[in-house]
C-alpha positions as CSV (number, residue, x, y, z in Angstrom):
1,X,-0.2,0.0,0.0
2,X,1.6,3.2,-0.7
3,X,1.8,5.8,2.1
4,X,1.0,9.1,2.0
5,X,3.8,11.7,2.4
6,X,2.3,14.6,3.2
7,X,2.0,16.1,-0.8
8,X,-1.6,14.6,-1.0
9,X,-0.1,14.0,-4.9
10,X,-2.4,11.3,-7.0
11,X,-0.3,8.3,-7.8
12,X,0.1,7.2,-11.5
13,X,-3.0,5.0,-11.2
14,X,-5.3,7.4,-9.9
15,X,-4.9,9.8,-12.7
16,X,-8.4,10.2,-14.7
17,X,-9.3,13.0,-16.9
18,X,-12.3,14.3,-16.4
19,X,-14.7,15.6,-19.8
20,X,-16.9,18.1,-18.3
21,X,-18.1,18.5,-21.7
22,X,-20.0,15.5,-21.4
23,X,-22.1,16.3,-18.5
24,X,-23.6,19.7,-19.8
25,X,-26.3,18.2,-21.6
26,X,-27.8,15.5,-19.2
27,X,-27.1,18.2,-16.6
28,X,-29.2,20.6,-18.2
29,X,-32.1,17.8,-18.3
30,X,-31.8,17.2,-14.6
31,X,-32.3,20.8,-13.9
32,X,-35.0,21.3,-15.9
33,X,-37.0,18.5,-14.1
34,X,-35.5,19.6,-10.7
35,X,-33.6,16.4,-9.7
36,X,-30.6,15.6,-8.3
37,X,-27.9,13.2,-8.3
38,X,-25.6,11.5,-6.2
39,X,-23.2,12.0,-9.0
40,X,-22.8,15.6,-8.4
41,X,-23.4,16.1,-4.8
42,X,-20.7,13.5,-3.9
43,X,-18.3,14.6,-6.6
44,X,-18.1,11.2,-8.0
45,X,-15.0,10.9,-10.1
46,X,-16.9,8.6,-12.5
47,X,-19.2,11.8,-13.5
48,X,-18.3,12.7,-17.0
49,X,-18.4,9.2,-17.9
50,X,-21.8,8.3,-16.9
51,X,-23.2,11.2,-17.5
52,X,-21.5,11.1,-21.1
53,X,-23.5,7.2,-21.2
54,X,-26.6,9.0,-20.6
55,X,-26.6,7.6,-16.9
56,X,-27.2,8.7,-13.5
57,X,-27.8,8.1,-10.3
58,X,-31.1,9.4,-8.5
59,X,-31.0,11.5,-5.2
60,X,-34.4,11.4,-3.8
61,X,-35.8,13.5,-0.6
62,X,-33.6,16.3,-1.7
63,X,-29.9,17.6,-1.5
64,X,-29.1,18.2,2.0
65,X,-28.5,15.5,4.7
66,X,-29.2,15.6,8.4
67,X,-25.9,13.4,9.0
68,X,-22.5,14.6,8.5
69,X,-20.5,11.6,8.0
70,X,-16.9,12.7,7.6
71,X,-16.2,11.2,4.1
72,X,-19.1,12.5,2.3
73,X,-19.4,15.3,0.2
74,X,-23.1,15.9,0.0
75,X,-24.9,18.8,1.9
76,X,-25.5,18.8,6.0
77,X,-28.1,20.9,7.4
78,X,-31.9,21.2,7.7
79,X,-33.8,19.5,4.5
80,X,-36.9,20.8,3.4
81,X,-40.2,18.6,3.6
82,X,-39.8,15.7,0.4
83,X,-41.2,17.0,-2.3
84,X,-44.6,14.9,-3.3
85,X,-43.9,15.0,-7.1
86,X,-40.7,13.7,-7.2
87,X,-40.9,10.6,-7.5
88,X,-43.2,11.2,-10.8
89,X,-40.4,13.0,-12.4
90,X,-37.7,10.5,-11.5
91,X,-39.9,8.2,-13.5
92,X,-40.2,10.8,-16.1
93,X,-36.4,11.1,-16.3
94,X,-35.7,7.4,-16.4
95,X,-38.2,7.0,-19.2
96,X,-36.8,10.2,-21.3
97,X,-33.2,8.7,-21.0
98,X,-34.5,5.1,-22.0
99,X,-33.1,3.7,-19.0
100,X,-33.0,0.3,-18.7
101,X,-31.6,-0.2,-15.4
102,X,-32.3,2.8,-12.6
103,X,-30.4,3.2,-9.2
104,X,-32.2,5.3,-6.9
105,X,-30.8,6.6,-3.3
106,X,-31.3,9.4,-1.3
107,X,-30.0,11.9,1.6
108,X,-30.4,10.7,4.6
109,X,-33.8,12.1,6.6
110,X,-33.7,11.2,10.4
111,X,-36.0,14.0,10.4
112,X,-38.7,12.1,9.0
113,X,-41.3,9.7,10.8
114,X,-40.3,6.7,8.5
115,X,-36.9,8.1,7.6
116,X,-38.4,8.2,3.7
117,X,-39.4,5.1,2.8
118,X,-42.8,5.6,1.8
119,X,-40.6,7.6,-1.1
120,X,-38.6,5.3,-2.0
121,X,-41.8,3.0,-2.3
122,X,-43.2,5.4,-4.2
123,X,-40.1,6.2,-6.5
124,X,-39.8,2.6,-7.1
125,X,-43.8,1.9,-8.2
126,X,-43.9,5.4,-10.1
127,X,-40.9,3.9,-12.6
128,X,-42.7,0.8,-12.9
129,X,-45.5,2.4,-14.3
130,X,-44.2,4.1,-16.8
131,X,-41.0,1.5,-17.5
132,X,-39.5,-1.7,-17.4
133,X,-36.5,-0.7,-16.3
134,X,-34.8,-2.9,-13.3
135,X,-34.8,-1.1,-10.1
136,X,-31.6,-0.5,-7.7
137,X,-32.2,1.0,-4.2
138,X,-29.2,2.2,-2.1
139,X,-30.5,3.2,0.7
140,X,-29.7,5.2,4.2
141,X,-30.0,3.0,7.4
142,X,-33.6,4.3,8.2
143,X,-32.5,4.5,11.9
144,X,-33.0,-0.1,11.6
145,X,-37.0,0.5,11.5
146,X,-38.2,-2.6,10.3
147,X,-41.1,-0.7,9.3
148,X,-39.4,1.2,7.0
149,X,-37.3,-1.8,6.0
150,X,-40.5,-3.6,4.8
151,X,-42.1,-0.8,3.1
152,X,-39.1,-0.4,0.5
153,X,-39.3,-3.9,-0.4
154,X,-43.1,-4.0,-0.5
155,X,-42.2,-2.2,-3.8
156,X,-40.2,-4.9,-4.9
157,X,-36.8,-3.5,-6.1
158,X,-34.6,-6.0,-8.2
159,X,-31.4,-5.2,-6.3
160,X,-31.4,-3.4,-2.1
161,X,-28.0,-2.4,-1.9
162,X,-26.9,-0.3,1.7
163,X,-23.1,0.1,2.3
164,X,-21.1,-0.3,4.9
165,X,-18.8,1.8,3.9
166,X,-15.6,0.8,6.1
167,X,-14.4,-1.5,9.0
168,X,-16.8,-1.4,12.8
169,X,-13.4,0.4,14.5
170,X,-13.3,3.4,11.6
171,X,-17.1,4.3,12.4
172,X,-17.1,6.4,15.4
173,X,-14.6,8.5,13.6
174,X,-16.1,8.8,9.7
175,X,-19.7,8.1,10.9
176,X,-20.3,8.6,14.3
177,X,-24.2,8.6,13.8
178,X,-24.4,5.4,12.6
179,X,-24.0,1.7,13.9
180,X,-22.1,-1.2,12.1
181,X,-24.6,-3.7,13.8
182,X,-27.4,-2.0,12.3
183,X,-26.3,-1.4,8.9
184,X,-24.9,-5.3,8.8
185,X,-28.6,-6.1,10.0
186,X,-30.3,-4.3,7.7
187,X,-29.0,-6.2,4.8
188,X,-30.1,-9.3,6.7
189,X,-33.4,-8.7,7.3
190,X,-34.2,-7.6,3.6
191,X,-32.8,-11.4,2.7
192,X,-35.8,-12.6,5.4
193,X,-38.4,-10.5,3.8
194,X,-37.3,-11.6,0.6
195,X,-34.9,-13.9,-0.3
196,X,-35.5,-12.6,-4.4
197,X,-34.1,-9.5,-3.5
198,X,-30.6,-9.4,-4.4
199,X,-28.4,-7.6,-1.9
200,X,-25.1,-5.5,-1.8
201,X,-23.0,-3.5,0.1
202,X,-19.5,-1.4,-0.6
203,X,-16.7,-0.3,1.3
204,X,-14.1,2.8,0.5
205,X,-10.5,1.5,1.1
206,X,-7.6,3.4,2.1
207,X,-9.1,5.3,5.4
208,X,-6.7,3.4,7.7
209,X,-8.5,-0.2,7.6
210,X,-6.2,-3.2,8.1
211,X,-6.4,-6.1,6.0
212,X,-7.9,-8.4,8.8
213,X,-10.3,-5.9,9.5
214,X,-11.8,-5.5,5.8
215,X,-11.9,-9.2,5.8
216,X,-14.1,-9.6,8.7
217,X,-16.1,-7.5,6.9
218,X,-16.5,-9.5,4.0
219,X,-17.0,-12.5,6.6
220,X,-20.1,-10.4,8.0
221,X,-21.4,-9.5,4.7
222,X,-21.5,-13.6,3.7
223,X,-22.8,-14.2,6.9
224,X,-26.2,-12.1,6.4
225,X,-26.3,-13.1,2.6
226,X,-24.7,-10.1,0.3
227,X,-24.8,-11.2,-3.0
228,X,-22.8,-8.0,-4.6
229,X,-19.6,-6.2,-3.4
230,X,-18.1,-3.2,-4.5
231,X,-14.6,-1.5,-3.3
232,X,-13.1,1.2,-4.3
233,X,-10.4,3.7,-3.1
234,X,-11.6,7.2,-0.8
235,X,-10.7,10.2,-2.4
236,X,-10.8,12.9,0.0
237,X,-13.4,15.2,-1.4
238,X,-12.2,18.7,0.3
239,X,-9.8,19.6,3.0
240,X,-12.3,20.0,5.8
241,X,-13.0,15.9,5.2
242,X,-10.9,13.0,6.7
243,X,-7.7,12.6,5.0
244,X,-6.8,9.6,3.0
245,X,-4.3,7.3,5.1
246,X,-2.9,5.3,2.2
247,X,-3.5,4.3,-1.9
248,X,-4.1,0.7,-2.5
249,X,-2.8,-0.2,-5.8
250,X,-4.6,-1.7,-8.6
251,X,-3.0,-5.5,-7.6
252,X,-4.5,-4.9,-4.0
253,X,-8.0,-4.5,-5.0
254,X,-7.3,-7.6,-7.9
255,X,-6.2,-9.9,-4.1
256,X,-9.1,-8.4,-2.4
257,X,-11.7,-9.1,-5.2
258,X,-10.7,-12.9,-5.6
259,X,-10.3,-13.4,-1.7
260,X,-14.1,-12.1,-1.3
261,X,-15.3,-14.5,-4.8
262,X,-13.2,-17.4,-3.2
263,X,-15.8,-16.5,0.3
264,X,-18.9,-16.9,-2.6
265,X,-20.2,-13.2,-3.5
266,X,-21.9,-13.6,-6.6
267,X,-20.4,-10.9,-7.8
268,X,-17.6,-8.4,-6.9
269,X,-16.5,-5.0,-8.3
270,X,-13.0,-3.9,-7.0
271,X,-10.8,-1.2,-8.2
272,X,-9.2,2.3,-7.5
273,X,-12.4,4.0,-9.2
274,X,-14.8,1.8,-8.4
275,X,-18.0,3.5,-6.9
276,X,-21.4,1.3,-5.1
277,X,-23.4,2.3,-8.7
278,X,-21.0,2.7,-11.1
279,X,-21.7,-0.5,-13.8
280,X,-24.9,-1.7,-11.8
281,X,-26.3,-2.9,-14.2
282,X,-23.0,-4.9,-15.5
283,X,-22.8,-6.0,-11.4
284,X,-26.7,-7.1,-11.5
285,X,-26.4,-9.3,-14.8
286,X,-23.0,-10.8,-13.5
287,X,-24.5,-11.6,-10.3
288,X,-27.7,-13.6,-11.8
289,X,-25.8,-15.5,-14.5
């Protein structure tokens, strides 16, 4: 692993050219529909590639999060009430972009009685009513509410994604309002409610985790029946966010992928620029095969 030396320079394998020209058309389209994407809010390094291919991960329930995870670029504050027409607009965008596979995520809404679960339900239903697209949801933890998890599952998403993000030891530092066991339990509950739903989770590497800790998290995920795993390099969004501890080489990501595959994950995406919803349709199709 390449340790940082204080200069904060990317290693060669992380130098990626962004073509912002490729993002203008879809950004304009999304603004007209007053829709948000996590691609923009989280400053995803794959944004020009995905937007250039008319792909985006829709972020519902506004663009302001009630939590403040130390690694996340999404704005924190007091969000507005949910926009009741947002699910219909997401479905309209899916149709206009002719998407066959859709990823829907959200900010965390600890201020809402159901933590935003019904908004997920309605968004999935509207997409299904207008389109034949497969739907993957990437949810917050809903404070562990069984009622909220059930509500989302009632809409029958094809993939239920909930990211553990990091190893248990780093939760108090990086995401103090979350709980490792709560997040792990969400994935277990989803499988108990509907075993046909494909479950997925992801972690960021380079935050100071040890190899033994990472491998134990993989074991924990397999223990609750998680099907798909994504592993990517953490990149510091700004100087006010948690610093990168180390940059993993592509060979190390390959080694972790092989370890995870040997554990029985249906599909593993592991690489410096892998993100939870990057190439999501391909991951889902490979997991089914």
